[in-house]
C-alpha positions in Angstrom: 266.9 78.2 212.2 268.4 74.8 212.8 269.6 72.9 215.9 273.4 73.1 216.3 273.5 69.4 217.4 271.2 67.4 215.3 270.3 69.8 212.5 266.6 69.7 213.0 264.7 72.7 211.6 263.3 74.9 214.4 260.9 77.7 214.6 262.2 81.0 215.9 260.0 80.8 219.0 261.4 77.5 220.2 263.9 77.5 223.1 264.7 73.7 223.1 265.1 71.3 220.2 262.2 68.8 220.2 264.4 66.0 219.0 267.5 66.2 221.1 266.5 68.6 223.9 269.4 70.9 223.0 268.8 74.5 224.2 268.7 77.0 221.4 270.3 79.6 223.5 273.3 78.8 225.7 272.1 78.9 229.4 275.4 80.4 230.6 275.3 83.5 228.4 274.4 86.5 230.4 272.6 89.2 228.4 274.0 92.6 229.2 271.0 94.9 229.7 272.1 98.3 228.6 270.2 101.4 227.8 268.7 101.2 224.3 270.2 103.4 221.6 266.6 104.1 220.4 263.4 103.9 222.4 261.6 100.5 222.1 259.3 100.4 219.1 260.8 103.4 217.5 263.2 102.9 214.7 265.5 105.6 213.3 264.3 107.0 210.0 266.7 106.3 207.2 267.2 109.4 205.1 267.3 109.0 201.4 270.1 110.3 199.4 269.8 114.1 199.0 269.7 116.0 195.7 273.1 117.4 196.7 274.6 113.8 196.6 272.9 113.1 193.3 274.3 116.3 191.9 277.8 115.4 193.0 277.4 112.1 191.2 276.4 113.9 188.0 279.5 116.1 188.3 281.6 112.9 188.7 280.2 111.7 185.4 280.6 115.1 183.7 284.4 115.3 184.6 285.5 112.4 182.4 283.1 113.5 179.6 284.6 117.0 179.5 288.2 115.7 179.8 287.8 113.0 177.1 286.2 115.6 174.8 289.0 118.1 175.2 291.6 115.3 174.8 290.1 114.0 171.7 289.8 117.4 170.1 293.3 118.5 171.2 295.3 115.5 170.0 293.2 114.7 166.8 291.9 118.1 165.9 288.5 116.6 165.5 286.1 114.4 167.3 286.9 110.7 166.7 286.6 108.5 169.7 284.8 110.7 172.2 281.4 109.2 171.2 282.5 105.8 172.5 283.4 107.3 175.9 280.3 109.4 176.1 278.0 106.5 175.3 279.7 104.2 177.8 279.4 106.9 180.6 275.8 107.6 179.8 275.0 103.9 179.9 276.8 103.6 183.3 274.9 106.5 184.6 271.6 104.9 183.6 272.5 101.6 185.2 274.1 102.8 188.5 273.3 106.5 189.2 269.9 107.2 187.8 268.1 104.9 190.3 269.5 107.0 193.1 267.1 109.8 192.2 264.1 107.6 193.3 263.2 106.7 196.9 262.2 103.2 195.9 263.6 102.4 192.4 261.6 99.7 190.7 264.0 97.2 189.1 261.3 96.1 186.7 261.4 99.5 185.1 265.2 100.1 185.2 266.3 96.7 184.0 264.8 97.1 180.5 265.9 100.7 180.4 269.5 99.6 180.9 269.3 97.1 178.0 267.5 99.6 175.8 270.4 102.0 176.4 272.9 99.3 175.6 271.0 98.6 172.3 271.2 102.3 171.3 274.9 102.4 172.2 275.6 99.4 170.0 273.5 100.9 167.2 275.7 104.0 167.4 278.9 102.0 167.3 277.6 100.1 164.3 276.7 103.3 162.5 280.1 105.0 163.2 282.2 102.0 162.2 280.0 101.3 159.1 279.3 97.8 160.4 276.6 95.4 159.3 276.3 93.4 162.5 273.7 95.3 164.5 270.5 93.8 163.1 271.8 90.3 162.7 273.8 90.0 165.9 273.9 92.9 168.4 270.2 93.6 168.5 268.9 90.0 168.9 271.6 89.2 171.5 271.1 92.4 173.6 267.3 92.2 173.2 267.2 88.5 174.2 269.4 89.0 177.2 267.3 92.0 178.2 264.1 90.0 177.8 265.5 87.2 180.0 266.8 89.6 182.7 263.6 91.6 182.7 261.4 88.5 183.0 263.5 87.1 185.9 263.6 90.5 187.8 259.8 90.9 187.3 258.9 87.4 188.5 261.3 87.7 191.5 259.9 91.2 192.4 256.2 90.4 192.2 256.1 86.7 193.2 256.7 85.7 196.8 257.0 82.0 196.1 258.5 79.8 193.4 262.0 81.4 193.3 263.6 78.0 192.6 261.4 77.5 189.6 262.2 81.0 188.4 266.0 80.6 188.7 265.8 77.1 187.2 264.0 78.4 184.2 266.4 81.3 183.9 269.5 79.1 183.9 267.9 76.7 181.3 266.8 79.5 179.0 270.1 81.2 179.2 271.9 78.0 178.2 269.6 77.7 175.1 270.2 81.4 174.3 274.0 80.9 174.4 273.5 78.3 171.6 271.6 80.9 169.7 274.4 83.4 170.2 276.9 81.0 168.6 274.6 80.4 165.7 274.2 84.2 165.1 278.0 84.7 165.4 278.6 82.1 162.7 276.0 83.6 160.4 277.0 87.3 160.9 280.8 87.0 161.0 281.2 83.9 158.8 282.7 81.9 161.6 282.5 78.1 161.6 280.0 76.6 164.0 282.3 74.7 166.4 279.6 73.8 168.9 281.3 75.3 172.0 277.9 76.6 173.2 276.8 73.1 174.0 279.1 73.0 177.0 277.6 76.0 178.8 274.2 74.8 177.7 274.8 71.4 179.3 276.0 73.0 182.6 273.2 75.5 182.8 270.6 72.9 181.9 271.9 70.6 184.6 271.9 73.4 187.1 268.4 74.5 186.1 267.2 70.8 186.4 268.7 70.6 189.9 266.8 73.7 191.0 263.6 72.3 189.5 264.2 69.1 191.4 264.7 70.9 194.7 261.6 73.0 194.0 259.5 69.8 193.5 261.1 67.6 196.2 260.5 69.1 199.6 262.7 66.5 201.4 265.7 67.2 199.2 265.2 70.9 199.5 265.1 70.8 203.3 268.2 68.6 203.4 270.1 71.2 201.3 268.9 74.0 203.5 270.1 72.1 206.6 273.4 71.3 205.1 274.1 74.8 203.7 272.3 76.6 206.6 270.2 78.9 204.5 
């Protein structure tokens, strides 16, 4: 919390700014004392999504699966593109719907599961199309992104401090990984290495460096908090 006049950082218990004597709460505001919706000290219990709701979500995913299967078989007389739709829907279900079955879904568990599903889906596409890009491009790219995302989620979930260091490292590492992606593209698809990855690398490295600087310099960090009100 900050003073609205001088911007000094205040504790939540303070009623007056110690620097400019500005009252934290306007003295003319009259608090309307009404009957509480819930008794004091008793909070309403939030009900978790029921199995009925989760079952309805499954049905919502099954409808496009059945429709796409029938459409593919009806128009082509055989199954051609249904596998792409089915894989995409299953991946979407793992990412967005499956965590609903758990009261407190752990992102540390579900994040690598999503990327593992994406890798399997890419492997299927590579197999169906007869491609040779999975091991040299899709697997290292999806696996690398999954590793970075899982590491960031794990650190943010279990560590209470050092978030600026975590995000700074994440941005910097992502910039370096983009450079690796361009290298893998040039090797796998015989594309000339133009060096476009250096631009996002520079931007992400500068952004990561700024976060490291704010994490180290307390004065600069508090100034940014005061300016941006967070």
